[in-house]
N, C-alpha and C positions, 0 to 999 in steps of 0.2 A: 174690353170697354162695351161691345156693343151689349154681351148680355149683363153686364153689369147696369147699362141704364134701362135697357127692356125691362128688367126686373126691376126696375124705381118705377117704369111708365104704367105698367101694368099689361091688360089686355087690349091690342093693337087691331084693330078690323077696316078692312077697305071700305066699306059700307056708312063708318065713323070716323069721316076727314079728319074732324078737330082732332082724335086721338091719333091718327098719324102724323098729324102734322106738331101735335104736342110729343110723340115722341123721337120726331126726325128733332126737334130744338133742345131735345134734352144734352145737356153739356157733353155727357157719357158718350151717348151715342151721336151727335157730332164730329166728336173727337174720335171715334172709331169711321166713321166715314173720312175722312180728312187723311187717317193715316192708309185706311185702303186707295183711295188715288193716288195718294205720295208711294203707295209699294205700287202698283200698278205702272207708275210712271218709268220709277226705277226698272221694274221688269221690264217695258218696253224699250228705256236706254240698255238695258245689260242686252236684251237680242239683239242689239241694233252691232253690238260688237262683240258676242260670242254665240256659241253653238246652242241649239236647243238644250242638245244631249249634256250638255255641263250648266244653265241656268237653273233645266229644270230642277234639276238635285238642289241644287243651292238655295232654291227659294223653298226645298221642303224642310229648310230643319225651322223655319217656321212655324213647325207641327212642335219642334220642339220647343220654341222659346213659349210657343200659346203653351203648352204641358207645366212645364217649368211655373209659370204666372198662372197659372189658374190653380194649383198647387200650395203655391207657396206664399202669393198676392193675395187671391180671393178666396183662400184657404179650401177648394175644393176638393173631392173626391177625383182620383186620376187610375182605374183601372191596373191589374199587372198587365192584362193584355194588350192595353195603351204603352205604357211603359214601355213592353216589346215590344212592338209595332216602331218607338220611336228609336230604339235600337238598332231596328234593321234598318229605318232609313238614316242613323247616322251612321253608320257601315256602309251602304250604302253612297251615300254621300263622299266618307273617304273613299271607297275603290273606284267613281269616278273621277275624282279629284284629281285621285295619284296618276290618270292616265294621259296620255300626251294628249295637246292640243292640238284640235283639227282644224280652227282660225285661224289661217295665215294673215296680218296683215301688211298693206306696202309700207313699204318705206316710204316717209317723207319725203326724200329726196328724191323719189320718184315720181312722184306728184305733179312735182315743179318744176317749169321747163327749163332748162337752163341758159342761163342769160338773159333773160327778155329786152334788155335794153339795146340789146345787139342784133337780136332777133327783129325790131323796130326799126334800127338806122340803117339794117339791110332793105326792109322792105321799103321805105323812106330812099335808098340811094339807089333801088333798081331802075334801070330804064323803063319808059314810057312808051 
């Protein structure tokens, strides 16, 4: 999306602010920026519950999707070397995903104190 939008806007220079603003306001570029922000939000959320060694290879599947979209939607040429890289990334993701999970989450019942009402009544009934 970003590539398609930037190709539509032409040359963008930091010295000409109007061309930069026009590029950012292009619907394709704006959509690409919003999708990047959504990706980073999802990435940060994923890192909060899984190991980096699992999340990072899983996000590498984006390279596979990007190449497929570039080839079949945007009709761009994807070199055989890039397809080889995509195959290696896919094999690596499969290898890592097949391994043991190293992140252990506490069970929800371990976080909740046992009978909070009983605890309150004991402290209220305690002699002062």
